[in-house]
Residue, then its C-alpha position, 0 to 999 in steps of 0.5 A: m090216568s089208570n093203567i088201562e087208560e095208559t094202555i089205550a093211549f099207548i095202543r092208539g099211539l102204536y096204530k096212529t089213529e083215534e078210529f076203531i082198532p081191530l084185534h087183527a086185520p088182514v094187510f095187503l102189501g103186494r101183488e094180490k090184485e095182480y095175481l087175483n086178476n091173473c087167476i080170473n083171466s085164466t078161468f082156473v078159479s077152483s082147485v086146479g091151477e098154477y097158484v095152488d101149485k105155486f102156493e104149495k112150493m112156496l110153503c115148502e120153501y119157507t117152512g122147510a117142509s118136504f111136502s105141503i098140501a093146500t086145503v080149503n081151511g085149517t079145520a079141513a087140514l086138521h080133519s084130514a090129518l086125523v084121518l091120515a093118523g088112522v083115527k077111527r070112531d071111539d078112539e081117543v085123541l089127546t088135545q089141550s082144553l085151551t084151544f079154539v073149538a075147531t081143534a076139538n070139533a075136528i076130532s069129533y068129525t072122525g067119531a073119536l073122543p077128545v081127551f083134554v090136557d092142561s096147558e103150561r102157564s108160560r107157553l099157553s100150549m099143552d103141558p108135557l107134565s100133564l100129558r105124561e101124568f095122564l098117560s102113565e096113570n091111565c095107559v099101557l101098550n097092548e100086544r099090537g103096540e097100541c096105546i090103550n086107556i085101561k079105564t075106558k078100554k079104548v085106543v089112544r090114537a093121536c095127540v094134537p098139541m096147539h101152538t097158542f097165539g103162534h108161540p111154539a109148544d114144547m114139542d121136544s118133550i111132547v114128542d118124547i112122551c108120545k113116542k113111548y106110547n106109539i101115539f101119532i102126533i099132529e101139530d095144530a100150527a094153525e096160528s103159527i106160520g112164521s114161528f120156529t123152535g130150535g130153528k125148525h118151523t112149527g108143524l114139523k117136529g111131530d108126524i104131521g102139521i097143519l096151518s091156517f090162512n083164515g082172514n084173521k091170520v098173519v097171512t091169509a088166503g081169505g079161507g085156506g089151510a095146509i098140511i105140511c110134513n116130511n113123510e112122502n107116503l103121508a103127503k101122497k095120502a093127504k093129497h089123495v084123500t083131500t081130492t075126493a080120493r079120486v083115482i085118475e087113470d083116464w077120463s073116468y071118475s073112480h074113487d077108492e075110499i071115502g074122501f073129502n072135497y077139501r082142496m084149496p081153490n086156485i083163487n084163494a091160492a092166488l091171494v095167499c101167494a102174494q101174501l107169502e111174498k111179504l111174510p118176512e116183512i109182516i113177521k118183522n113188523k109184528r115182532e117189533t110191535a110185540s117188543l114195544y108192547k113188552k117194553h110198555f108193560e114192563s113199566s106197568g107191572i102187567q105180565f106180557v106173554d113173551e115167546p119161549e126160550n130158543c123160539q122165534s114166535n110170529f106173535w100172531l096175537n099179543a097177550i097180557a095176563l091180568e091179576d084176576k078175572k075181575s081185572r080181566d073183565e074191567f080191562l075188556k069193558l073199558t078198552n072195547d067201550q073206547g073202540v080198542m078191540t081186546r078179547p079174552l081167551w077162548m072158553p076152554m073146551h072142558r067148560l063148553e056144554i058140548y065137551k064138558n063130559f069128556q075126560k080131562t086132566s086137572m085144569e088148574n093152569t087152564d082155568f088160571l089162564w082163562e080168567r086172566i089172559v087178554n089179547l091186544p090189537s096185533s095187526f100189521r102197523p103200516n105207518s111204523 
């Protein structure tokens, strides 16, 4: 039996089924139907209602954030965070090439220009060495304290590292580097609800963080996201700009800036409130699954992507690194042909036609990872 066949058999044993095994399916363990019925009966199914308020409170309690603002999805949260950072048309925003396209798209929504930074091979997230090298070779502070790219003459306004597959990025190093250049830090923690580094939840080491509660995430609102931070002024601004920038004085409708209709509907919040009640159980289950994967691959000689030192990952998607692109493609074909869903990394942003002409650092690590990494089924295992 080949390594791939052994892995397929192992995965089927994990999930105790001969049926199709998805990559990551939602799981409903608690009071989802009860809360949804309550929401429907209340008639408050849009962006005002008790579950939106409850969700924001629960999210603060779980993450340790001082403030949270519910949004319609993670991309909307990221777009709003960029606006809060003061990102404007023709500014530059540093982010990693190895990310889901929504990260780069949100930058483009503002009219800003993404600059793609390489990733670390171990963490898969933004490489601080690559970030430092780009800034030291290309950027200076002007008399107003703005970071200026001396080659393009544009302002580098923000940096958006992403916590890949829920594994925390090296935020201590990234924060230290960006502070020297007065660069606003937005943590794309879309995949990392339940992940901690140094005892602090992802999204809270930078200036602001965003989370996603899409249907394929650890817990879901169906569609949903959130902004988290510890800055009251940013939080107030975030709620204002995501609620169409409406100024509420009486019964009239008045708006003091261009805002967005980005608030999470109450019906989605009802679903995710029930999900958050079960989050510790879900994280425990997923970490147990990761531990079993790690043990399996230790005996096969295949590298398992583990959590970084001093971090607790949610292991949103478990991943392995194969020998080369040929081995990756063989693994993907055989597993998917046999009803076990596996997936490669997203196409790196610098390889996409829409982003290939933007500035980038050396992509040695990103290209290396893209040719080798495979995601494995990572759903909650109800029969474990």
